[in-house]
GUVO-724879 format. One record per residue (C-alpha): residue number from 1; residue in three letters; chain; x, y, z. Coordinates in pm, whole numbers, always signed. Example, Ala and Ser with C-alpha at 12.3 -4.5 7.8 and 13.67 -1.06 7.14 Angstrom:
! GUVO-724879
[1, Ala, A, [+1230, -450, +780]];
[2, Ser, A, [+1367, -106, +714]];
This chain:
! GUVO-724879
[1, Met, A, [-2588, +3293, +5127]];
[2, Asn, A, [-2291, +3441, +4971]];
[3, Tyr, A, [-2264, +3871, +4903]];
[4, Leu, A, [-2516, +3920, +4659]];
[5, Glu, A, [-2744, +3713, +4784]];
[6, Thr, A, [-2709, +3846, +5123]];
[7, Val, A, [-2787, +4245, +4930]];
[8, Asn, A, [-3078, +4044, +4738]];
[9, Trp, A, [-3266, +3950, +5083]];
[10, Leu, A, [-3182, +4299, +5245]];
[11, Phe, A, [-3305, +4442, +4991]];
[12, Asp, A, [-3652, +4198, +4990]];
[13, Gln, A, [-3697, +4423, +5330]];
[14, Leu, A, [-3775, +4701, +5131]];
[15, Pro, A, [-4092, +4876, +5348]];
[16, Val, A, [-4403, +4812, +5114]];
[17, Tyr, A, [-4405, +5216, +5047]];
[18, Gln, A, [-4148, +5130, +4792]];
[19, Ile, A, [-4370, +4968, +4556]];
[20, Asp, A, [-4751, +5067, +4718]];
[21, Gly, A, [-4688, +5404, +4766]];
[22, Val, A, [-4739, +5623, +5085]];
[23, Phe, A, [-5014, +5493, +5234]];
[24, Lys, A, [-4857, +5243, +5323]];
[25, Tyr, A, [-4601, +5467, +5484]];
[26, Lys, A, [-4526, +5416, +5843]];
[27, Val, A, [-4277, +5482, +6033]];
[28, Asp, A, [-4075, +5551, +6383]];
[29, Leu, A, [-3749, +5500, +6546]];
[30, Glu, A, [-3889, +5226, +6767]];
[31, Lys, A, [-3719, +4942, +6572]];
[32, Ile, A, [-3405, +5088, +6511]];
[33, Thr, A, [-3420, +5202, +6893]];
[34, Lys, A, [-3473, +4820, +6947]];
[35, Val, A, [-3151, +4639, +6727]];
[36, Cys, A, [-2900, +4924, +6860]];
[37, Asn, A, [-3019, +4836, +7173]];
[38, His, A, [-2942, +4461, +7061]];
[39, Leu, A, [-2634, +4557, +6955]];
[40, Asn, A, [-2537, +4692, +7259]];
[41, Asn, A, [-2564, +5019, +7064]];
[42, Pro, A, [-2252, +5090, +6877]];
[43, Gln, A, [-2350, +5439, +6765]];
[44, Asn, A, [-2264, +5534, +7135]];
[45, Ser, A, [-1851, +5442, +7097]];
[46, Tyr, A, [-1758, +5708, +6818]];
[47, Arg, A, [-1820, +6063, +6763]];
[48, Thr, A, [-2061, +6154, +6541]];
[49, Val, A, [-2164, +6491, +6290]];
[50, His, A, [-2521, +6426, +6136]];
[51, Val, A, [-2612, +6576, +5866]];
[52, Ala, A, [-2935, +6667, +5662]];
[53, Gly, A, [-3163, +6822, +5382]];
[54, Thr, A, [-3348, +6841, +5082]];
[55, Asn, A, [-2999, +6932, +4824]];
[56, Gly, A, [-2670, +6869, +4893]];
[57, Lys, A, [-2573, +6704, +5217]];
[58, Gly, A, [-2483, +6397, +5012]];
[59, Ser, A, [-2177, +6643, +4917]];
[60, Ser, A, [-2159, +6754, +5212]];
[61, Ser, A, [-2097, +6467, +5436]];
[62, His, A, [-1833, +6384, +5190]];
[63, Met, A, [-1663, +6695, +5208]];
[64, Ile, A, [-1669, +6684, +5612]];
[65, Ala, A, [-1544, +6302, +5621]];
[66, Ser, A, [-1266, +6431, +5307]];
[67, Val, A, [-1136, +6684, +5587]];
[68, Leu, A, [-1109, +6504, +5879]];
[69, Gln, A, [-954, +6202, +5710]];
[70, Glu, A, [-660, +6451, +5614]];
[71, Thr, A, [-628, +6521, +5968]];
[72, Gly, A, [-511, +6210, +6014]];
[73, Leu, A, [-817, +6033, +6226]];
[74, Lys, A, [-1001, +5738, +6091]];
[75, Val, A, [-1366, +5838, +6027]];
[76, Gly, A, [-1659, +5652, +5923]];
[77, Leu, A, [-1915, +5818, +5630]];
[78, Tyr, A, [-2293, +5596, +5614]];
[79, Thr, A, [-2436, +5780, +5242]];
[80, Ser, A, [-2757, +5684, +5053]];
[81, Pro, A, [-2838, +5570, +4846]];
[82, His, A, [-2583, +5372, +4718]];
[83, Leu, A, [-2541, +5388, +4302]];
[84, Ile, A, [-2333, +5098, +4204]];
[85, Asp, A, [-2277, +4841, +4494]];
[86, Phe, A, [-2460, +4853, +4844]];
[87, Arg, A, [-2069, +4892, +4995]];
[88, Glu, A, [-2087, +5265, +4881]];
[89, Arg, A, [-2319, +5357, +5185]];
[90, Ile, A, [-2088, +5236, +5425]];
[91, Lys, A, [-1689, +5326, +5414]];
[92, Thr, A, [-1420, +5379, +5678]];
[93, Asn, A, [-1110, +5638, +5497]];
[94, Gly, A, [-1319, +5612, +5141]];
[95, Phe, A, [-1263, +5237, +5180]];
[96, Pro, A, [-1610, +5029, +5167]];
[97, Val, A, [-1689, +4755, +5420]];
[98, Asp, A, [-1599, +4457, +5339]];
[99, Lys, A, [-1806, +4198, +5220]];
[100, Lys, A, [-1797, +3935, +5513]];
[101, Phe, A, [-1842, +4154, +5719]];
[102, Val, A, [-2225, +4273, +5531]];
[103, Ile, A, [-2243, +3880, +5495]];
[104, Asp, A, [-2166, +3736, +5853]];
[105, Phe, A, [-2369, +4086, +6007]];
[106, Val, A, [-2710, +3988, +5801]];
[107, Asp, A, [-2607, +3585, +5933]];
[108, Gln, A, [-2531, +3646, +6269]];
[109, His, A, [-2832, +3882, +6305]];
[110, Lys, A, [-3152, +3786, +6063]];
[111, Ser, A, [-3306, +3575, +6284]];
[112, Phe, A, [-3336, +3918, +6546]];
[113, Phe, A, [-3412, +4092, +6224]];
[114, Leu, A, [-3734, +3867, +6102]];
[115, Lys, A, [-3859, +3847, +6492]];
[116, Ser, A, [-3813, +4303, +6492]];
[117, Lys, A, [-3950, +4305, +6129]];
[118, Leu, A, [-3726, +4569, +6017]];
[119, Ser, A, [-3664, +4727, +5735]];
[120, Phe, A, [-3385, +4790, +5454]];
[121, Phe, A, [-3275, +5120, +5582]];
[122, Glu, A, [-3314, +4999, +5936]];
[123, Met, A, [-3071, +4707, +5950]];
[124, Thr, A, [-2874, +4909, +5667]];
[125, Val, A, [-2825, +5200, +5934]];
[126, Ala, A, [-2721, +4944, +6216]];
[127, Met, A, [-2476, +4744, +5986]];
[128, Ala, A, [-2333, +5121, +5960]];
[129, Phe, A, [-2282, +5168, +6344]];
[130, Glu, A, [-2199, +4830, +6445]];
[131, Phe, A, [-1913, +4814, +6149]];
[132, Phe, A, [-1779, +5163, +6283]];
[133, Ser, A, [-1726, +5045, +6612]];
[134, Lys, A, [-1585, +4754, +6538]];
[135, Ser, A, [-1341, +4980, +6264]];
[136, Lys, A, [-1278, +5186, +6610]];
[137, Val, A, [-1352, +5492, +6357]];
[138, Asp, A, [-1266, +5822, +6586]];
[139, Ile, A, [-1526, +5983, +6438]];
[140, Ala, A, [-1851, +5904, +6210]];
[141, Val, A, [-2069, +6113, +5963]];
[142, Ile, A, [-2374, +6038, +5932]];
[143, Glu, A, [-2656, +6105, +5649]];
[144, Thr, A, [-3011, +6111, +5734]];
[145, Gly, A, [-3215, +5912, +5486]];
[146, Leu, A, [-3538, +6076, +5427]];
[147, Gly, A, [-3631, +6398, +5718]];
[148, Gly, A, [-3500, +6389, +6014]];
[149, Arg, A, [-3676, +6387, +6270]];
[150, Leu, A, [-3792, +5962, +6215]];
[151, Asp, A, [-3511, +5881, +5982]];
[152, Ala, A, [-3344, +5590, +6121]];
[153, Thr, A, [-3036, +5762, +6140]];
[154, Asn, A, [-3203, +6025, +6417]];
[155, Ile, A, [-3057, +5789, +6731]];
[156, Ile, A, [-2766, +5946, +6741]];
[157, Asn, A, [-2611, +6223, +6992]];
[158, Pro, A, [-2362, +6432, +6764]];
[159, Ile, A, [-2127, +6689, +6838]];
[160, Val, A, [-2304, +6892, +6553]];
[161, Ser, A, [-2563, +6858, +6306]];
[162, Leu, A, [-2584, +7049, +5972]];
[163, Ile, A, [-2871, +7130, +5773]];
[164, Thr, A, [-2768, +7194, +5435]];
[165, Asn, A, [-3126, +7357, +5285]];
[166, Val, A, [-3473, +7290, +5275]];
[167, Gly, A, [-3703, +7213, +4892]];
[168, Leu, A, [-4006, +7056, +4793]];
[169, Asp, A, [-3911, +6723, +4738]];
[170, His, A, [-4049, +6323, +4891]];
[171, Lys, A, [-4398, +6566, +4965]];
[172, Glu, A, [-4591, +6269, +5016]];
[173, Phe, A, [-4386, +6191, +5278]];
[174, Leu, A, [-4274, +6482, +5510]];
[175, Gly, A, [-4595, +6711, +5432]];
[176, Asp, A, [-4624, +6975, +5082]];
[177, Thr, A, [-4490, +7305, +5206]];
[178, Leu, A, [-4126, +7398, +5294]];
[179, Ile, A, [-4258, +7510, +5694]];
[180, Lys, A, [-4423, +7133, +5705]];
[181, Ile, A, [-4036, +6990, +5534]];
[182, Ala, A, [-3832, +7217, +5767]];
[183, Gly, A, [-3984, +7092, +6069]];
[184, Glu, A, [-3914, +6773, +5983]];
[185, Lys, A, [-3570, +6868, +5900]];
[186, Ala, A, [-3531, +7024, +6260]];
[187, Gly, A, [-3632, +6701, +6407]];
[188, Ile, A, [-3192, +6581, +6423]];
[189, Ile, A, [-3134, +6939, +6624]];
[190, Lys, A, [-3021, +6779, +6961]];
[191, Lys, A, [-3017, +6904, +7320]];
[192, Asn, A, [-2790, +7162, +7397]];
[193, Val, A, [-2601, +7052, +7020]];
[194, Pro, A, [-2495, +7306, +6802]];
[195, Val, A, [-2614, +7322, +6464]];
[196, Val, A, [-2543, +7451, +6160]];
[197, Ile, A, [-2756, +7624, +5848]];
[198, Ser, A, [-2571, +7597, +5496]];
[199, Glu, A, [-2851, +7813, +5391]];
[200, Phe, A, [-3073, +8135, +5455]];
[201, Gln, A, [-3406, +8047, +5397]];
[202, Glu, A, [-3628, +8363, +5532]];
[203, Asn, A, [-3948, +8134, +5472]];
[204, Ile, A, [-3826, +7890, +5692]];
[205, Tyr, A, [-3510, +7973, +5871]];
[206, Ser, A, [-3788, +8054, +6215]];
[207, Val, A, [-3840, +7713, +6215]];
[208, Phe, A, [-3487, +7601, +6267]];
[209, Glu, A, [-3428, +7892, +6535]];
[210, Gln, A, [-3729, +7796, +6754]];
[211, Lys, A, [-3672, +7439, +6773]];
[212, Ala, A, [-3327, +7554, +6842]];
[213, Thr, A, [-3414, +7807, +7126]];
[214, Asn, A, [-3642, +7546, +7267]];
[215, Leu, A, [-3346, +7278, +7346]];
[216, Asn, A, [-3067, +7490, +7425]];
[217, Ala, A, [-2909, +7414, +7081]];
[218, Asp, A, [-2651, +7725, +6948]];
[219, Ile, A, [-2737, +7756, +6594]];
[220, Tyr, A, [-2530, +7947, +6314]];
[221, Leu, A, [-2594, +8021, +5951]];
[222, Ala, A, [-2261, +7932, +5717]];
[223, Asp, A, [-2052, +8195, +5616]];
[224, Ser, A, [-2116, +8275, +5255]];
[225, Lys, A, [-1788, +8463, +5224]];
[226, Ile, A, [-1604, +8179, +5270]];
[227, His, A, [-1394, +8117, +5034]];
[228, Phe, A, [-1258, +7745, +4946]];
[229, Lys, A, [-1262, +7565, +4649]];
[230, Ser, A, [-1338, +7196, +4612]];
[231, Asp, A, [-1296, +6902, +4327]];
[232, Leu, A, [-1652, +6878, +4309]];
[233, Lys, A, [-1744, +7037, +4027]];
[234, Gly, A, [-2050, +7310, +4030]];
[235, Ser, A, [-2106, +7644, +4144]];
[236, Phe, A, [-2350, +7534, +4410]];
[237, Gln, A, [-2104, +7356, +4550]];
[238, Asn, A, [-2020, +7693, +4739]];
[239, Lys, A, [-2328, +7713, +4937]];
[240, Asn, A, [-2220, +7321, +5087]];
[241, Ile, A, [-1895, +7413, +5103]];
[242, Ala, A, [-1994, +7687, +5323]];
[243, Gly, A, [-2200, +7491, +5574]];
[244, Val, A, [-1904, +7235, +5568]];
[245, Val, A, [-1674, +7475, +5711]];
[246, Lys, A, [-1837, +7655, +5916]];
[247, Thr, A, [-1952, +7235, +6057]];
[248, Leu, A, [-1584, +7202, +6096]];
[249, Ser, A, [-1515, +7444, +6299]];
[250, Leu, A, [-1768, +7356, +6564]];
[251, Ile, A, [-1597, +7070, +6621]];
[252, Lys, A, [-1376, +7076, +6903]];
[253, Asp, A, [-1276, +6727, +6986]];
[254, Phe, A, [-1037, +6695, +6733]];
[255, His, A, [-772, +6960, +6610]];
[256, Ile, A, [-850, +7082, +6233]];
[257, Pro, A, [-597, +7270, +6053]];
[258, Lys, A, [-697, +7557, +5781]];
[259, Ser, A, [-471, +7280, +5547]];
[260, Ser, A, [-649, +6966, +5633]];
[261, Ile, A, [-923, +7164, +5474]];
[262, Lys, A, [-809, +7307, +5191]];
[263, Asn, A, [-630, +6942, +5118]];
[264, Gly, A, [-989, +6785, +5198]];
[265, Leu, A, [-1237, +7000, +5011]];
[266, Leu, A, [-981, +7003, +4714]];
[267, Asn, A, [-947, +6581, +4735]];
[268, Val, A, [-1323, +6470, +4845]];
[269, Ile, A, [-1331, +6230, +4541]];
[270, Lys, A, [-1029, +6023, +4599]];
[271, Asn, A, [-1064, +6066, +4925]];
[272, Thr, A, [-1409, +5915, +4927]];
[273, Gly, A, [-1513, +5794, +4624]];
[274, Leu, A, [-1809, +6022, +4573]];
[275, Met, A, [-1988, +5978, +4262]];
[276, Gly, A, [-2233, +6159, +4014]];
[277, Arg, A, [-2185, +6499, +4125]];
[278, Phe, A, [-2188, +6707, +3793]];
[279, Gln, A, [-1914, +6461, +3682]];
[280, Val, A, [-1749, +6469, +3399]];
[281, Ile, A, [-1739, +6116, +3183]];
[282, Ser, A, [-1611, +6240, +2932]];
[283, Lys, A, [-1466, +6590, +2776]];
[284, Glu, A, [-1472, +6521, +2374]];
[285, Pro, A, [-1803, +6523, +2363]];
[286, His, A, [-1890, +6685, +2685]];
[287, Val, A, [-2098, +6448, +2855]];
[288, Val, A, [-2164, +6497, +3261]];
[289, Cys, A, [-2401, +6315, +3498]];
[290, Asp, A, [-2580, +6403, +3833]];
[291, Val, A, [-2787, +6278, +4056]];
[292, Gly, A, [-3004, +6582, +4099]];
[293, His, A, [-3367, +6464, +4142]];
[294, Asn, A, [-3591, +6781, +4231]];
[295, Val, A, [-3712, +7109, +4117]];
[296, Glu, A, [-3437, +7320, +4331]];
[297, Ala, A, [-3092, +7069, +4224]];
[298, Phe, A, [-3232, +7120, +3847]];
[299, Arg, A, [-3201, +7507, +3890]];
[300, Glu, A, [-2888, +7452, +4023]];
[301, Ile, A, [-2795, +7223, +3735]];
[302, Ile, A, [-2922, +7465, +3511]];
[303, Asn, A, [-2725, +7763, +3611]];
[304, Gln, A, [-2403, +7515, +3554]];
[305, Ile, A, [-2535, +7412, +3236]];
[306, Ser, A, [-2580, +7785, +3155]];
[307, Ser, A, [-2177, +7859, +3247]];
[308, Ile, A, [-2120, +7591, +2971]];
[309, Lys, A, [-1963, +7659, +2594]];
[310, Tyr, A, [-2160, +7428, +2400]];
[311, Asn, A, [-2290, +7404, +2001]];
[312, Lys, A, [-2629, +7144, +2122]];
[313, Leu, A, [-2772, +7029, +2421]];
[314, Arg, A, [-2908, +6666, +2485]];
[315, Leu, A, [-3010, +6488, +2758]];
[316, Val, A, [-3100, +6164, +2908]];
[317, Leu, A, [-3349, +6168, +3199]];
[318, Gly, A, [-3572, +5926, +3334]];
[319, Phe, A, [-3761, +5988, +3662]];
[320, Val, A, [-3953, +5864, +3913]];
[321, Lys, A, [-4329, +5898, +4007]];
[322, Gly, A, [-4402, +6172, +4225]];
[323, Lys, A, [-4169, +6405, +4112]];
[324, Asp, A, [-4254, +6744, +3925]];
[325, Tyr, A, [-4105, +6654, +3623]];
[326, Asp, A, [-4307, +6922, +3405]];
[327, Lys, A, [-4137, +7147, +3648]];
[328, Ile, A, [-3793, +7042, +3570]];
[329, Leu, A, [-3868, +7010, +3203]];
[330, Asp, A, [-3983, +7380, +3163]];
[331, Leu, A, [-3649, +7466, +3290]];
[332, Phe, A, [-3484, +7354, +3026]];
[333, Pro, A, [-3444, +7503, +2674]];
[334, Lys, A, [-3692, +7448, +2441]];
[335, Ser, A, [-3400, +7426, +2164]];
[336, Ala, A, [-3239, +7071, +2384]];
[337, Glu, A, [-3297, +6710, +2207]];
[338, Phe, A, [-3453, +6488, +2454]];
[339, Tyr, A, [-3394, +6151, +2505]];
[340, Phe, A, [-3658, +6034, +2749]];
[341, Cys, A, [-3594, +5641, +2932]];
[342, Ser, A, [-3802, +5427, +3137]];
[343, Leu, A, [-3640, +5328, +3452]];
[344, Asn, A, [-3641, +4924, +3549]];
[345, Ile, A, [-3773, +4991, +3869]];
[346, Ser, A, [-4137, +4959, +3971]];
[347, Arg, A, [-4134, +5325, +4075]];
[348, Gly, A, [-4086, +5485, +3791]];
[349, Leu, A, [-4267, +5737, +3557]];
[350, Asp, A, [-4455, +5597, +3287]];
[351, Ile, A, [-4272, +5702, +2981]];
[352, Lys, A, [-4602, +5813, +2855]];
[353, Glu, A, [-4623, +6053, +3038]];
[354, Leu, A, [-4310, +6161, +2911]];
[355, Lys, A, [-4471, +6124, +2585]];
[356, Asn, A, [-4757, +6336, +2659]];
[357, Tyr, A, [-4564, +6621, +2811]];
[358, Ser, A, [-4354, +6662, +2539]];
[359, Lys, A, [-4591, +6617, +2280]];
[360, Ala, A, [-4795, +6911, +2453]];
[361, Asn, A, [-4494, +7133, +2473]];
[362, Lys, A, [-4283, +7014, +2133]];
[363, Leu, A, [-4052, +6898, +2268]];
[364, Asn, A, [-3761, +6738, +1994]];
[365, Ser, A, [-3778, +6432, +2207]];
[366, Thr, A, [-3741, +6026, +2145]];
[367, Phe, A, [-3861, +5785, +2425]];
[368, Tyr, A, [-3631, +5452, +2536]];
[369, Asn, A, [-3750, +5121, +2741]];
[370, Asn, A, [-3432, +5147, +2932]];
[371, Val, A, [-3147, +5422, +3034]];
[372, Lys, A, [-2858, +5213, +2838]];
[373, Asp, A, [-3032, +5254, +2466]];
[374, Ala, A, [-3119, +5633, +2539]];
[375, Tyr, A, [-2731, +5691, +2661]];
[376, Lys, A, [-2611, +5473, +2373]];
[377, Cys, A, [-2841, +5663, +2091]];
[378, Ala, A, [-2738, +6070, +2193]];
[379, Leu, A, [-2402, +5943, +2236]];
[380, Phe, A, [-2385, +5876, +1927]];
[381, Asn, A, [-2558, +6211, +1776]];
[382, Cys, A, [-2354, +6402, +1964]];
[383, Asn, A, [-2041, +6578, +1810]];
[384, Lys, A, [-1816, +6661, +1971]];
[385, Asn, A, [-1832, +7049, +2031]];
[386, Asp, A, [-2171, +6931, +2199]];
[387, Leu, A, [-2321, +6891, +2553]];
[388, Leu, A, [-2467, +6549, +2705]];
[389, Phe, A, [-2625, +6567, +3016]];
[390, Ile, A, [-2747, +6239, +3264]];
[391, Gly, A, [-2995, +6245, +3531]];
[392, Gly, A, [-3322, +6273, +3675]];
[393, Ser, A, [-3281, +6002, +3867]];
[394, Asn, A, [-3021, +5786, +4090]];
[395, Phe, A, [-3135, +5522, +3893]];
[396, Val, A, [-3053, +5664, +3565]];
[397, Val, A, [-2670, +5781, +3682]];
[398, Ala, A, [-2653, +5481, +3828]];
[399, Glu, A, [-2657, +5276, +3488]];
[400, Ile, A, [-2421, +5528, +3310]];
[401, Leu, A, [-2181, +5485, +3546]];
């Protein structure tokens, strides 16, 4: 198989719950443990930092990697999902995994994968672990995919863990209350391994404290008074920066000077290639995109939008099923102009639901069968002093970039 065929084969192994929903959702660590044993446990050949959280875990992971790169270390970075190319998920010092490695890895182990009935996520995590080992990284930053306790990444034994925050997202999989979801995130806390909490949330902090106490893990709350700047836009990144700085302070295996922290935070995009975090696409008109896709994320996005001067706010939005899109849309001013789009995936929200909501709430809205048509129309209607925001889902942002 060539690279495209290999990636398509990997995607064909997506769990059936991606298509059929939560009733087909079943996950544990047995299969990822089995495949890592098959590979001689490559994840144990380098140090790791584990990052979880409802929002901010991707930005935080990239920040940590950027700072570590500034110290001269060889740094692996595993994150998900990707926006344009599968290889964005697996990087060393900002460079994506080689296409040849992806092809050879799947070709060499395909029969084992099929026999073991591994999912896309389990194969991808195993691929990352193996690539980092073969690349002889000094340290790898590993972001969870979903939750923490039963996430495929949760077989690592990190030198420090970071939990950014907890919000009501993926409720059908992780639980329908903040307490339940916090319990899943707390699953990455390991025995005798320090854990950092980026954002203090009074109603759930005790969940982390109790888990840390049970495992003799020191728990630290990030210092919100730390003042470092980052090239990542949005005041909401300050919470992530605080968690990142505290996490870095607990890495004792390497010397991390203050200058590396400063330069690393100021060069996250350059060092890691991160995309889609209040990313400016154009200045006249002002066009930005963000991959935030839940109510908590959109509250932060709205706060950032409110700090920008503009004439007219235009929004290109699309959602996947199961998101509280009504609560998200309630956050926007009714004077905004909405360009709703369908997503070209099975989990895309039916555009009829958005039409019904728009009619009931008297929104100034138009509807499109795909993201690109919605974007083209919104951009055509923009004046140079307007603000155009694109988001609602990773899939929307991916089609624009």
